[in-house]
N, C-alpha and C positions, 0 to 999 in steps of 0.2 A: 443930698439924699443918697445913701448907699444902696445900690441896686440889689445887693445880696442880703439886705437887712429884712427883718420881720417887723411889720408895722401893726400896732394894736389899735383897733377902731371900735368905738361904740356904735352898734347898728341903730340904737334908738335915737341918738343925737347926731350921728355921723361925725363925731369928734375923733381926731387922731390923738392918741394919748402918748405914745412912745414909739421908739424905734430901737431895736436891739440887733446885735450880730448873731445871737443864738436863739434857737427855737425854745430851749429850756427856759431861758430868761423871759422870752415872750409869753410862754405858757404861765409862768409864775405871775407876771403882771396881769395878764388877761383874766386869770382865775380870781385874783384879788379884785379887779374891777367888776367882774360878774357878781361877786359876793356883795358888793356895794350897790348894785343896780336892782331894779325891780324884777321879780320873777318873770321869766319869759323873754327878757330883753337880751339877745345874744351880744357877745363881744367877739369880734372877728380878729384873727391873725392873718395878715396878708403877707405873701412872699412873692416877689416878682410880679405884682399886680393881680395875683390870684388869692382868694381866701382859701386857707389850708386847714384851719381849725376854728371852731366856734364853741367856746364854753358858754353855758347859760345857767342862770340860777333857777332851780326848780322851786315850786311852792313849799316843799318840805324843808328848804334850806340847803339842800345838797346841790352840787354842781354836776351838770351833765356836759359831756364834751363830745362834739361830733368832729370826726376827721373827714375832711372833704377832699376828694381826689379828682 
């Protein structure tokens, strides 16, 4: 496990889906997973053990993304 990698995690199932070296790639994967999940179920991007972003599918089909600091 690369300590500088971004990990993509489904908050609904707590499954780890992927690990990437770039935030841009992690965002692309997380948004795609959010589109496939149920509305309201966030997908988290973790970096160095902290959640830094959470895309979530809204009931209207759009993706909302929260940046966590």
